[in-house]
mmCIF file as Biopython writes it, N, C-alpha, C and O atoms, coordinates in Angstrom:
data_model
#
loop_
_atom_site.group_PDB
_atom_site.id
_atom_site.type_symbol
_atom_site.label_atom_id
_atom_site.label_alt_id
_atom_site.label_comp_id
_atom_site.label_asym_id
_atom_site.label_entity_id
_atom_site.label_seq_id
_atom_site.pdbx_PDB_ins_code
_atom_site.Cartn_x
_atom_site.Cartn_y
_atom_site.Cartn_z
_atom_site.occupancy
_atom_site.B_iso_or_equiv
_atom_site.auth_seq_id
_atom_site.auth_asym_id
_atom_site.pdbx_PDB_model_num
ATOM 1   N N  . ASN A ? 1  ? 0.851  -1.284  0.228   1.0 0.0 1  A 1 
ATOM 2   C CA . ASN A ? 1  ? -0.095 -0.011  -0.399  1.0 0.0 1  A 1 
ATOM 3   C C  . ASN A ? 1  ? 0.506  1.073   0.088   1.0 0.0 1  A 1 
ATOM 4   O O  . ASN A ? 1  ? -0.215 2.065   -0.025  1.0 0.0 1  A 1 
ATOM 5   N N  . PHE A ? 2  ? 1.916  1.359   0.765   1.0 0.0 2  A 1 
ATOM 6   C CA . PHE A ? 2  ? 2.809  2.312   0.804   1.0 0.0 2  A 1 
ATOM 7   C C  . PHE A ? 2  ? 3.081  2.924   -0.607  1.0 0.0 2  A 1 
ATOM 8   O O  . PHE A ? 2  ? 2.811  4.064   -0.983  1.0 0.0 2  A 1 
ATOM 9   N N  . GLN A ? 3  ? 3.829  1.650   -1.484  1.0 0.0 3  A 1 
ATOM 10  C CA . GLN A ? 3  ? 4.182  1.731   -2.893  1.0 0.0 3  A 1 
ATOM 11  C C  . GLN A ? 3  ? 3.182  2.429   -3.519  1.0 0.0 3  A 1 
ATOM 12  O O  . GLN A ? 3  ? 3.398  3.530   -4.027  1.0 0.0 3  A 1 
ATOM 13  N N  . ARG A ? 4  ? 2.103  1.895   -3.533  1.0 0.0 4  A 1 
ATOM 14  C CA . ARG A ? 4  ? 1.277  2.821   -3.998  1.0 0.0 4  A 1 
ATOM 15  C C  . ARG A ? 4  ? 0.699  3.928   -3.432  1.0 0.0 4  A 1 
ATOM 16  O O  . ARG A ? 4  ? -0.146 4.259   -4.264  1.0 0.0 4  A 1 
ATOM 17  N N  . SER A ? 5  ? 0.660  4.512   -2.737  1.0 0.0 5  A 1 
ATOM 18  C CA . SER A ? 5  ? 0.230  6.250   -2.297  1.0 0.0 5  A 1 
ATOM 19  C C  . SER A ? 5  ? 1.914  7.194   -3.047  1.0 0.0 5  A 1 
ATOM 20  O O  . SER A ? 5  ? 1.945  8.401   -3.285  1.0 0.0 5  A 1 
ATOM 21  N N  . ARG A ? 6  ? 3.235  6.111   -3.292  1.0 0.0 6  A 1 
ATOM 22  C CA . ARG A ? 6  ? 4.130  6.983   -3.136  1.0 0.0 6  A 1 
ATOM 23  C C  . ARG A ? 6  ? 3.763  6.957   -5.053  1.0 0.0 6  A 1 
ATOM 24  O O  . ARG A ? 6  ? 3.735  8.083   -5.550  1.0 0.0 6  A 1 
ATOM 25  N N  . ALA A ? 7  ? 3.588  6.147   -5.719  1.0 0.0 7  A 1 
ATOM 26  C CA . ALA A ? 7  ? 3.271  6.130   -7.378  1.0 0.0 7  A 1 
ATOM 27  C C  . ALA A ? 7  ? 2.212  7.444   -7.249  1.0 0.0 7  A 1 
ATOM 28  O O  . ALA A ? 7  ? 2.666  8.339   -7.962  1.0 0.0 7  A 1 
ATOM 29  N N  . PHE A ? 8  ? 0.894  7.895   -6.553  1.0 0.0 8  A 1 
ATOM 30  C CA . PHE A ? 8  ? 0.105  8.822   -6.706  1.0 0.0 8  A 1 
ATOM 31  C C  . PHE A ? 8  ? 0.289  9.955   -6.306  1.0 0.0 8  A 1 
ATOM 32  O O  . PHE A ? 8  ? -0.636 10.746  -6.487  1.0 0.0 8  A 1 
ATOM 33  N N  . LEU A ? 9  ? 1.472  10.420  -5.659  1.0 0.0 9  A 1 
ATOM 34  C CA . LEU A ? 9  ? 2.144  11.150  -5.099  1.0 0.0 9  A 1 
ATOM 35  C C  . LEU A ? 9  ? 2.971  11.926  -6.197  1.0 0.0 9  A 1 
ATOM 36  O O  . LEU A ? 9  ? 3.154  13.144  -6.181  1.0 0.0 9  A 1 
ATOM 37  N N  . PHE A ? 10 ? 3.535  10.889  -7.333  1.0 0.0 10 A 1 
ATOM 38  C CA . PHE A ? 10 ? 4.597  10.758  -8.462  1.0 0.0 10 A 1 
ATOM 39  C C  . PHE A ? 10 ? 3.362  11.450  -9.464  1.0 0.0 10 A 1 
ATOM 40  O O  . PHE A ? 10 ? 3.304  12.659  -9.687  1.0 0.0 10 A 1 
ATOM 41  N N  . LEU A ? 11 ? 2.440  10.489  -9.992  1.0 0.0 11 A 1 
ATOM 42  C CA . LEU A ? 11 ? 1.736  11.069  -10.616 1.0 0.0 11 A 1 
ATOM 43  C C  . LEU A ? 11 ? 1.026  12.280  -10.545 1.0 0.0 11 A 1 
ATOM 44  O O  . LEU A ? 11 ? 0.808  12.862  -11.607 1.0 0.0 11 A 1 
ATOM 45  N N  . ASN A ? 12 ? 0.572  12.829  -9.354  1.0 0.0 12 A 1 
ATOM 46  C CA . ASN A ? 12 ? -0.011 13.898  -9.147  1.0 0.0 12 A 1 
ATOM 47  C C  . ASN A ? 12 ? 1.110  15.168  -9.106  1.0 0.0 12 A 1 
ATOM 48  O O  . ASN A ? 12 ? 0.654  16.298  -9.278  1.0 0.0 12 A 1 
ATOM 49  N N  . GLU A ? 13 ? 2.320  15.038  -8.921  1.0 0.0 13 A 1 
ATOM 50  C CA . GLU A ? 13 ? 3.377  15.923  -9.451  1.0 0.0 13 A 1 
ATOM 51  C C  . GLU A ? 13 ? 3.677  16.348  -10.782 1.0 0.0 13 A 1 
ATOM 52  O O  . GLU A ? 13 ? 3.854  17.479  -11.237 1.0 0.0 13 A 1 
ATOM 53  N N  . ILE A ? 14 ? 3.705  14.977  -11.433 1.0 0.0 14 A 1 
ATOM 54  C CA . ILE A ? 14 ? 4.077  15.137  -12.881 1.0 0.0 14 A 1 
ATOM 55  C C  . ILE A ? 14 ? 2.639  15.662  -13.420 1.0 0.0 14 A 1 
ATOM 56  O O  . ILE A ? 14 ? 2.791  16.099  -14.561 1.0 0.0 14 A 1 
ATOM 57  N N  . LYS A ? 15 ? 1.493  15.749  -13.045 1.0 0.0 15 A 1 
ATOM 58  C CA . LYS A ? 15 ? 0.090  16.663  -13.147 1.0 0.0 15 A 1 
ATOM 59  C C  . LYS A ? 15 ? 0.532  17.878  -12.871 1.0 0.0 15 A 1 
ATOM 60  O O  . LYS A ? 15 ? 0.387  18.741  -13.736 1.0 0.0 15 A 1 
ATOM 61  N N  . ARG A ? 16 ? 0.966  18.109  -12.010 1.0 0.0 16 A 1 
ATOM 62  C CA . ARG A ? 16 ? 1.077  19.579  -11.343 1.0 0.0 16 A 1 
ATOM 63  C C  . ARG A ? 16 ? 1.888  20.652  -12.208 1.0 0.0 16 A 1 
ATOM 64  O O  . ARG A ? 16 ? 1.698  21.861  -12.347 1.0 0.0 16 A 1 
ATOM 65  N N  . ARG A ? 17 ? 3.314  19.396  -12.993 1.0 0.0 17 A 1 
ATOM 66  C CA . ARG A ? 17 ? 3.983  20.116  -13.750 1.0 0.0 17 A 1 
ATOM 67  C C  . ARG A ? 17 ? 3.661  20.093  -15.043 1.0 0.0 17 A 1 
ATOM 68  O O  . ARG A ? 17 ? 4.245  20.946  -15.712 1.0 0.0 17 A 1 
ATOM 69  N N  . PHE A ? 18 ? 2.694  19.182  -15.788 1.0 0.0 18 A 1 
ATOM 70  C CA . PHE A ? 18 ? 2.290  19.670  -16.957 1.0 0.0 18 A 1 
ATOM 71  C C  . PHE A ? 18 ? 1.502  20.836  -16.991 1.0 0.0 18 A 1 
ATOM 72  O O  . PHE A ? 18 ? 1.752  21.767  -17.757 1.0 0.0 18 A 1 
ATOM 73  N N  . THR A ? 19 ? 0.599  20.831  -16.227 1.0 0.0 19 A 1 
ATOM 74  C CA . THR A ? 19 ? -0.748 22.100  -15.994 1.0 0.0 19 A 1 
ATOM 75  C C  . THR A ? 19 ? 0.271  23.381  -15.591 1.0 0.0 19 A 1 
ATOM 76  O O  . THR A ? 19 ? -0.112 24.502  -15.924 1.0 0.0 19 A 1 
ATOM 77  N N  . SER A ? 20 ? 1.672  23.238  -14.821 1.0 0.0 20 A 1 
ATOM 78  C CA . SER A ? 20 ? 1.998  24.583  -14.656 1.0 0.0 20 A 1 
ATOM 79  C C  . SER A ? 20 ? 2.941  24.787  -16.769 1.0 0.0 20 A 1 
ATOM 80  O O  . SER A ? 20 ? 2.782  25.804  -17.445 1.0 0.0 20 A 1 
ATOM 81  N N  . ALA A ? 21 ? 3.439  24.051  -17.056 1.0 0.0 21 A 1 
ATOM 82  C CA . ALA A ? 21 ? 3.782  24.201  -18.140 1.0 0.0 21 A 1 
ATOM 83  C C  . ALA A ? 21 ? 2.948  24.471  -19.040 1.0 0.0 21 A 1 
ATOM 84  O O  . ALA A ? 21 ? 3.216  25.351  -19.858 1.0 0.0 21 A 1 
ATOM 85  N N  . PHE A ? 22 ? 1.653  23.719  -19.093 1.0 0.0 22 A 1 
ATOM 86  C CA . PHE A ? 22 ? 0.757  24.259  -20.556 1.0 0.0 22 A 1 
ATOM 87  C C  . PHE A ? 22 ? -0.560 24.774  -20.168 1.0 0.0 22 A 1 
ATOM 88  O O  . PHE A ? 22 ? -1.477 25.118  -20.914 1.0 0.0 22 A 1 
ATOM 89  N N  . GLY A ? 23 ? -0.518 24.776  -18.976 1.0 0.0 23 A 1 
ATOM 90  C CA . GLY A ? 23 ? -1.804 25.257  -18.591 1.0 0.0 23 A 1 
ATOM 91  C C  . GLY A ? 23 ? -3.537 24.847  -19.554 1.0 0.0 23 A 1 
ATOM 92  O O  . GLY A ? 23 ? -3.906 23.697  -19.792 1.0 0.0 23 A 1 
ATOM 93  N N  . ASP A ? 24 ? -4.288 26.070  -19.927 1.0 0.0 24 A 1 
ATOM 94  C CA . ASP A ? 24 ? -5.260 25.028  -20.087 1.0 0.0 24 A 1 
ATOM 95  C C  . ASP A ? 24 ? -5.586 24.801  -21.700 1.0 0.0 24 A 1 
ATOM 96  O O  . ASP A ? 24 ? -6.654 24.977  -22.286 1.0 0.0 24 A 1 
ATOM 97  N N  . THR A ? 25 ? -4.224 24.321  -22.254 1.0 0.0 25 A 1 
ATOM 98  C CA . THR A ? 25 ? -3.909 24.224  -23.673 1.0 0.0 25 A 1 
ATOM 99  C C  . THR A ? 25 ? -4.388 22.908  -23.538 1.0 0.0 25 A 1 
ATOM 100 O O  . THR A ? 25 ? -5.451 22.732  -24.133 1.0 0.0 25 A 1 
ATOM 101 N N  . ALA A ? 26 ? -3.936 21.917  -22.937 1.0 0.0 26 A 1 
ATOM 102 C CA . ALA A ? 26 ? -4.297 20.829  -22.587 1.0 0.0 26 A 1 
ATOM 103 C C  . ALA A ? 26 ? -5.332 20.358  -22.644 1.0 0.0 26 A 1 
ATOM 104 O O  . ALA A ? 26 ? -5.385 19.131  -22.723 1.0 0.0 26 A 1 
ATOM 105 N N  . GLN A ? 27 ? -6.816 21.294  -22.624 1.0 0.0 27 A 1 
ATOM 106 C CA . GLN A ? 27 ? -7.814 21.102  -22.464 1.0 0.0 27 A 1 
ATOM 107 C C  . GLN A ? 27 ? -8.418 20.840  -23.933 1.0 0.0 27 A 1 
ATOM 108 O O  . GLN A ? 27 ? -9.208 19.945  -24.234 1.0 0.0 27 A 1 
ATOM 109 N N  . THR A ? 28 ? -7.942 21.692  -24.670 1.0 0.0 28 A 1 
ATOM 110 C CA . THR A ? 28 ? -8.033 21.593  -26.176 1.0 0.0 28 A 1 
ATOM 111 C C  . THR A ? 28 ? -7.525 21.002  -26.945 1.0 0.0 28 A 1 
ATOM 112 O O  . THR A ? 28 ? -7.886 20.952  -28.121 1.0 0.0 28 A 1 
ATOM 113 N N  . ALA A ? 29 ? -6.435 20.337  -26.399 1.0 0.0 29 A 1 
ATOM 114 C CA . ALA A ? 29 ? -6.169 19.304  -27.518 1.0 0.0 29 A 1 
ATOM 115 C C  . ALA A ? 29 ? -6.630 18.476  -28.346 1.0 0.0 29 A 1 
ATOM 116 O O  . ALA A ? 29 ? -7.319 17.627  -27.783 1.0 0.0 29 A 1 
ATOM 117 N N  . ILE A ? 30 ? -6.553 18.350  -29.439 1.0 0.0 30 A 1 
ATOM 118 C CA . ILE A ? 30 ? -7.149 17.614  -30.343 1.0 0.0 30 A 1 
ATOM 119 C C  . ILE A ? 30 ? -6.900 15.984  -30.531 1.0 0.0 30 A 1 
ATOM 120 O O  . ILE A ? 30 ? -5.940 15.626  -31.214 1.0 0.0 30 A 1 
ATOM 121 N N  . PRO A ? 31 ? -7.665 15.120  -29.994 1.0 0.0 31 A 1 
ATOM 122 C CA . PRO A ? 31 ? -8.105 13.546  -29.913 1.0 0.0 31 A 1 
ATOM 123 C C  . PRO A ? 31 ? -7.076 13.229  -30.889 1.0 0.0 31 A 1 
ATOM 124 O O  . PRO A ? 31 ? -7.217 13.939  -31.885 1.0 0.0 31 A 1 
ATOM 125 N N  . TYR A ? 32 ? -5.995 12.349  -30.986 1.0 0.0 32 A 1 
ATOM 126 C CA . TYR A ? 32 ? -5.066 11.878  -31.523 1.0 0.0 32 A 1 
ATOM 127 C C  . TYR A ? 32 ? -4.207 12.338  -32.172 1.0 0.0 32 A 1 
ATOM 128 O O  . TYR A ? 32 ? -3.530 11.670  -32.954 1.0 0.0 32 A 1 
ATOM 129 N N  . ALA A ? 33 ? -4.031 13.905  -31.917 1.0 0.0 33 A 1 
ATOM 130 C CA . ALA A ? 33 ? -3.445 14.597  -32.346 1.0 0.0 33 A 1 
ATOM 131 C C  . ALA A ? 33 ? -1.282 13.591  -32.352 1.0 0.0 33 A 1 
ATOM 132 O O  . ALA A ? 33 ? -0.453 13.361  -33.231 1.0 0.0 33 A 1 
ATOM 133 N N  . MET A ? 34 ? -1.351 13.377  -30.975 1.0 0.0 34 A 1 
ATOM 134 C CA . MET A ? 34 ? -0.153 12.929  -30.670 1.0 0.0 34 A 1 
ATOM 135 C C  . MET A ? 34 ? 0.119  11.262  -31.122 1.0 0.0 34 A 1 
ATOM 136 O O  . MET A ? 34 ? 1.221  10.761  -30.900 1.0 0.0 34 A 1 
ATOM 137 N N  . LYS A ? 35 ? -0.737 10.645  -31.625 1.0 0.0 35 A 1 
ATOM 138 C CA . LYS A ? 35 ? -1.011 9.751   -32.028 1.0 0.0 35 A 1 
ATOM 139 C C  . LYS A ? 35 ? 0.235  8.828   -32.834 1.0 0.0 35 A 1 
ATOM 140 O O  . LYS A ? 35 ? 0.503  7.658   -32.559 1.0 0.0 35 A 1 
ATOM 141 N N  . HIS A ? 36 ? 0.830  9.558   -33.760 1.0 0.0 36 A 1 
ATOM 142 C CA . HIS A ? 36 ? 2.094  9.242   -34.195 1.0 0.0 36 A 1 
ATOM 143 C C  . HIS A ? 36 ? 3.437  8.977   -33.542 1.0 0.0 36 A 1 
ATOM 144 O O  . HIS A ? 36 ? 4.429  8.604   -34.167 1.0 0.0 36 A 1 
ATOM 145 N N  . TYR A ? 37 ? 3.383  9.238   -31.996 1.0 0.0 37 A 1 
ATOM 146 C CA . TYR A ? 37 ? 4.276  8.972   -31.355 1.0 0.0 37 A 1 
ATOM 147 C C  . TYR A ? 37 ? 4.253  7.458   -30.563 1.0 0.0 37 A 1 
ATOM 148 O O  . TYR A ? 37 ? 5.115  6.843   -29.936 1.0 0.0 37 A 1 
ATOM 149 N N  . SER A ? 38 ? 2.957  7.196   -30.881 1.0 0.0 38 A 1 
ATOM 150 C CA . SER A ? 38 ? 3.084  5.793   -30.547 1.0 0.0 38 A 1 
ATOM 151 C C  . SER A ? 38 ? 2.637  4.945   -31.369 1.0 0.0 38 A 1 
ATOM 152 O O  . SER A ? 38 ? 1.700  4.204   -31.074 1.0 0.0 38 A 1 
ATOM 153 N N  . ASP A ? 39 ? 3.249  4.919   -32.553 1.0 0.0 39 A 1 
ATOM 154 C CA . ASP A ? 39 ? 2.814  4.270   -33.761 1.0 0.0 39 A 1 
ATOM 155 C C  . ASP A ? 39 ? 3.572  2.540   -33.606 1.0 0.0 39 A 1 
ATOM 156 O O  . ASP A ? 39 ? 4.719  2.397   -33.182 1.0 0.0 39 A 1 
ATOM 157 N N  . SER A ? 40 ? 2.920  1.665   -33.922 1.0 0.0 40 A 1 
ATOM 158 C CA . SER A ? 40 ? 3.389  0.839   -33.353 1.0 0.0 40 A 1 
ATOM 159 C C  . SER A ? 40 ? 4.796  0.319   -34.463 1.0 0.0 40 A 1 
ATOM 160 O O  . SER A ? 40 ? 5.754  -0.234  -33.921 1.0 0.0 40 A 1 
ATOM 161 N N  . LYS A ? 41 ? 4.809  0.477   -35.523 1.0 0.0 41 A 1 
ATOM 162 C CA . LYS A ? 41 ? 6.007  0.783   -36.414 1.0 0.0 41 A 1 
ATOM 163 C C  . LYS A ? 41 ? 7.319  1.045   -35.217 1.0 0.0 41 A 1 
ATOM 164 O O  . LYS A ? 41 ? 8.105  0.203   -34.782 1.0 0.0 41 A 1 
ATOM 165 N N  . ASP A ? 42 ? 7.243  2.230   -34.949 1.0 0.0 42 A 1 
ATOM 166 C CA . ASP A ? 42 ? 8.364  2.644   -34.155 1.0 0.0 42 A 1 
ATOM 167 C C  . ASP A ? 42 ? 8.144  1.923   -32.532 1.0 0.0 42 A 1 
ATOM 168 O O  . ASP A ? 42 ? 9.024  2.023   -31.677 1.0 0.0 42 A 1 
ATOM 169 N N  . LEU A ? 43 ? 7.004  1.294   -32.319 1.0 0.0 43 A 1 
ATOM 170 C CA . LEU A ? 43 ? 7.468  0.899   -30.407 1.0 0.0 43 A 1 
ATOM 171 C C  . LEU A ? 43 ? 8.199  -0.573  -30.870 1.0 0.0 43 A 1 
ATOM 172 O O  . LEU A ? 43 ? 8.906  -1.190  -30.072 1.0 0.0 43 A 1 
ATOM 173 N N  . GLU A ? 44 ? 7.864  -1.205  -32.675 1.0 0.0 44 A 1 
ATOM 174 C CA . GLU A ? 44 ? 8.486  -2.563  -32.856 1.0 0.0 44 A 1 
ATOM 175 C C  . GLU A ? 44 ? 10.361 -2.321  -33.139 1.0 0.0 44 A 1 
ATOM 176 O O  . GLU A ? 44 ? 11.191 -3.219  -32.990 1.0 0.0 44 A 1 
ATOM 177 N N  . THR A ? 45 ? 10.628 -1.083  -33.508 1.0 0.0 45 A 1 
ATOM 178 C CA . THR A ? 45 ? 11.617 -0.715  -34.068 1.0 0.0 45 A 1 
ATOM 179 C C  . THR A ? 45 ? 12.490 -0.356  -32.697 1.0 0.0 45 A 1 
ATOM 180 O O  . THR A ? 45 ? 13.713 -0.488  -32.748 1.0 0.0 45 A 1 
ATOM 181 N N  . ILE A ? 46 ? 11.952 0.028   -31.662 1.0 0.0 46 A 1 
ATOM 182 C CA . ILE A ? 46 ? 12.522 0.250   -30.278 1.0 0.0 46 A 1 
ATOM 183 C C  . ILE A ? 46 ? 12.787 -0.749  -29.620 1.0 0.0 46 A 1 
ATOM 184 O O  . ILE A ? 46 ? 13.842 -0.936  -29.014 1.0 0.0 46 A 1 
ATOM 185 N N  . SER A ? 47 ? 11.987 -1.381  -29.670 1.0 0.0 47 A 1 
ATOM 186 C CA . SER A ? 47 ? 11.993 -3.017  -29.510 1.0 0.0 47 A 1 
ATOM 187 C C  . SER A ? 47 ? 13.132 -3.967  -29.437 1.0 0.0 47 A 1 
ATOM 188 O O  . SER A ? 47 ? 13.642 -4.757  -28.642 1.0 0.0 47 A 1 
ATOM 189 N N  . ARG A ? 48 ? 13.344 -3.356  -31.071 1.0 0.0 48 A 1 
ATOM 190 C CA . ARG A ? 48 ? 14.240 -4.481  -31.575 1.0 0.0 48 A 1 
ATOM 191 C C  . ARG A ? 48 ? 15.679 -3.971  -31.144 1.0 0.0 48 A 1 
ATOM 192 O O  . ARG A ? 48 ? 16.597 -4.782  -31.020 1.0 0.0 48 A 1 
ATOM 193 N N  . VAL A ? 49 ? 15.832 -2.852  -30.957 1.0 0.0 49 A 1 
ATOM 194 C CA . VAL A ? 49 ? 16.552 -1.673  -30.750 1.0 0.0 49 A 1 
ATOM 195 C C  . VAL A ? 49 ? 17.320 -2.377  -29.241 1.0 0.0 49 A 1 
ATOM 196 O O  . VAL A ? 49 ? 18.409 -2.918  -29.052 1.0 0.0 49 A 1 
ATOM 197 N N  . HIS A ? 50 ? 16.394 -2.125  -28.527 1.0 0.0 50 A 1 
ATOM 198 C CA . HIS A ? 50 ? 16.795 -2.504  -26.988 1.0 0.0 50 A 1 
ATOM 199 C C  . HIS A ? 50 ? 17.335 -4.134  -26.969 1.0 0.0 50 A 1 
ATOM 200 O O  . HIS A ? 50 ? 18.346 -4.650  -26.493 1.0 0.0 50 A 1 
ATOM 201 N N  . GLY A ? 51 ? 16.177 -4.680  -27.713 1.0 0.0 51 A 1 
ATOM 202 C CA . GLY A ? 51 ? 17.136 -6.178  -27.669 1.0 0.0 51 A 1 
ATOM 203 C C  . GLY A ? 51 ? 18.633 -6.602  -28.281 1.0 0.0 51 A 1 
ATOM 204 O O  . GLY A ? 51 ? 19.388 -7.499  -27.905 1.0 0.0 51 A 1 
ATOM 205 N N  . GLU A ? 52 ? 18.806 -5.499  -29.505 1.0 0.0 52 A 1 
ATOM 206 C CA . GLU A ? 52 ? 20.004 -5.788  -29.516 1.0 0.0 52 A 1 
ATOM 207 C C  . GLU A ? 52 ? 20.885 -5.102  -28.806 1.0 0.0 52 A 1 
ATOM 208 O O  . GLU A ? 52 ? 22.049 -5.415  -29.059 1.0 0.0 52 A 1 
ATOM 209 N N  . LEU A ? 53 ? 20.713 -4.095  -27.831 1.0 0.0 53 A 1 
ATOM 210 C CA . LEU A ? 53 ? 21.421 -3.862  -26.646 1.0 0.0 53 A 1 
ATOM 211 C C  . LEU A ? 53 ? 21.826 -4.720  -25.624 1.0 0.0 53 A 1 
ATOM 212 O O  . LEU A ? 53 ? 22.948 -4.853  -25.137 1.0 0.0 53 A 1 
ATOM 213 N N  . ASP A ? 54 ? 20.894 -5.225  -25.386 1.0 0.0 54 A 1 
ATOM 214 C CA . ASP A ? 54 ? 20.808 -6.528  -24.031 1.0 0.0 54 A 1 
ATOM 215 C C  . ASP A ? 54 ? 21.550 -7.336  -25.161 1.0 0.0 54 A 1 
ATOM 216 O O  . ASP A ? 54 ? 22.256 -8.043  -24.442 1.0 0.0 54 A 1 
ATOM 217 N N  . GLU A ? 55 ? 21.757 -7.581  -26.016 1.0 0.0 55 A 1 
ATOM 218 C CA . GLU A ? 55 ? 22.781 -8.677  -26.443 1.0 0.0 55 A 1 
ATOM 219 C C  . GLU A ? 55 ? 23.944 -8.130  -26.407 1.0 0.0 55 A 1 
ATOM 220 O O  . GLU A ? 55 ? 24.659 -8.748  -25.618 1.0 0.0 55 A 1 
ATOM 221 N N  . LEU A ? 56 ? 24.487 -7.235  -26.905 1.0 0.0 56 A 1 
ATOM 222 C CA . LEU A ? 56 ? 25.770 -6.587  -26.838 1.0 0.0 56 A 1 
ATOM 223 C C  . LEU A ? 56 ? 26.326 -6.648  -25.307 1.0 0.0 56 A 1 
ATOM 224 O O  . LEU A ? 56 ? 27.429 -7.118  -25.028 1.0 0.0 56 A 1 
ATOM 225 N N  . LYS A ? 57 ? 25.155 -5.957  -24.077 1.0 0.0 57 A 1 
ATOM 226 C CA . LYS A ? 57 ? 25.617 -6.001  -23.078 1.0 0.0 57 A 1 
ATOM 227 C C  . LYS A ? 57 ? 26.021 -7.708  -22.661 1.0 0.0 57 A 1 
ATOM 228 O O  . LYS A ? 57 ? 26.885 -7.963  -21.822 1.0 0.0 57 A 1 
ATOM 229 N N  . ASN A ? 58 ? 25.576 -8.320  -23.082 1.0 0.0 58 A 1 
ATOM 230 C CA . ASN A ? 58 ? 25.727 -9.985  -22.421 1.0 0.0 58 A 1 
ATOM 231 C C  . ASN A ? 58 ? 26.961 -10.107 -22.959 1.0 0.0 58 A 1 
ATOM 232 O O  . ASN A ? 58 ? 27.836 -10.482 -22.179 1.0 0.0 58 A 1 
ATOM 233 N N  . ILE A ? 59 ? 27.417 -9.794  -24.598 1.0 0.0 59 A 1 
ATOM 234 C CA . ILE A ? 59 ? 28.529 -9.975  -25.348 1.0 0.0 59 A 1 
ATOM 235 C C  . ILE A ? 59 ? 29.696 -9.544  -24.605 1.0 0.0 59 A 1 
ATOM 236 O O  . ILE A ? 59 ? 30.667 -10.299 -24.537 1.0 0.0 59 A 1 
ATOM 237 N N  . MET A ? 60 ? 29.708 -7.888  -23.782 1.0 0.0 60 A 1 
ATOM 238 C CA . MET A ? 60 ? 30.214 -7.138  -23.287 1.0 0.0 60 A 1 
ATOM 239 C C  . MET A ? 60 ? 31.086 -8.032  -22.023 1.0 0.0 60 A 1 
ATOM 240 O O  . MET A ? 60 ? 32.274 -8.280  -21.820 1.0 0.0 60 A 1 
ATOM 241 N N  . VAL A ? 61 ? 29.446 -8.436  -21.134 1.0 0.0 61 A 1 
ATOM 242 C CA . VAL A ? 61 ? 29.944 -9.035  -19.752 1.0 0.0 61 A 1 
ATOM 243 C C  . VAL A ? 61 ? 31.018 -9.996  -19.820 1.0 0.0 61 A 1 
ATOM 244 O O  . VAL A ? 61 ? 32.050 -9.935  -19.152 1.0 0.0 61 A 1 
ATOM 245 N N  . LYS A ? 62 ? 30.617 -11.200 -20.960 1.0 0.0 62 A 1 
ATOM 246 C CA . LYS A ? 62 ? 31.187 -12.188 -20.960 1.0 0.0 62 A 1 
ATOM 247 C C  . LYS A ? 62 ? 32.657 -11.567 -21.584 1.0 0.0 62 A 1 
ATOM 248 O O  . LYS A ? 62 ? 33.616 -12.316 -21.764 1.0 0.0 62 A 1 
#
């Protein structure tokens, strides 16, 4: 339960910082305007690169 409350404190801090940085403009944001940032093609590329980095780390540790 302690970890959960810390998580909510963190989320509230993020919300506060976002609101102070962007104000009311977030309220009028166009739905799906940022969808291209979560495109599955990009996520697949990122996952592949992470996998390659993990392999490289394993080789370097050996």
